[in-house]
C-alpha positions in Angstrom: 166.0 172.5 62.4 164.7 170.2 65.1 165.3 167.1 62.8 169.0 168.1 62.5 170.0 166.1 65.5 167.8 163.1 64.6 170.6 161.1 63.1 173.1 161.6 65.9 170.2 160.6 68.3 169.6 157.3 66.6 173.5 156.8 66.4 173.7 157.2 70.1 170.9 154.9 70.6 172.2 152.1 68.5 175.8 152.4 70.2 175.0 152.6 73.8 173.6 149.5 75.6 170.7 149.8 77.7 170.4 148.8 81.3 168.4 145.7 80.5 171.1 144.2 78.0 173.7 145.1 80.8 171.7 143.2 83.5 170.8 140.3 81.4 174.6 139.9 80.6 175.5 140.2 84.2 172.8 137.4 85.0 174.0 135.2 82.2 177.6 135.6 83.4 176.7 134.6 86.8 174.7 131.6 85.7 177.5 130.4 83.5 180.1 130.9 86.3 177.8 128.8 88.6 177.2 126.1 86.0 180.9 126.0 85.5 181.5 125.7 89.2 178.9 122.7 89.7 180.3 120.9 86.9 183.7 121.2 88.0 182.7 120.0 91.7 180.9 117.0 90.1 184.0 115.9 87.9 186.1 116.4 91.1 183.9 114.4 93.2 183.5 111.4 90.6 187.4 111.5 90.1 187.8 111.2 93.9 185.5 108.4 94.2 187.1 106.5 91.2 190.5 106.9 92.6 189.2 105.5 96.0 187.7 102.4 94.2 191.0 101.9 92.5 192.8 102.1 95.9 190.4 99.5 97.3 190.6 96.9 94.6 194.3 97.3 94.6 194.3 96.4 98.3 191.7 93.6 97.8 194.0 92.2 95.1 197.1 92.3 97.4 195.0 90.6 100.0 193.9 87.8 97.7 197.4 87.2 96.2 198.9 86.7 99.7 196.2 84.2 100.5 196.9 82.4 97.1 200.7 82.3 97.5 200.3 80.9 101.2 198.0 78.2 100.2 
């Protein structure tokens, strides 16, 4: 009769996750969150620098057109 509970034990082992799987999924989740945060910061920084560049070029264009029209 000892083997009668074997199938339920195997089924329980298959259906329950081990602590290492849980730790790994937490680590992976944290790593993906950190990667997403770094990527979004980089995209935001590049976008801000791009906008500043456009403002500077526009200001220089206005300055050059004023010089051309005054001459």
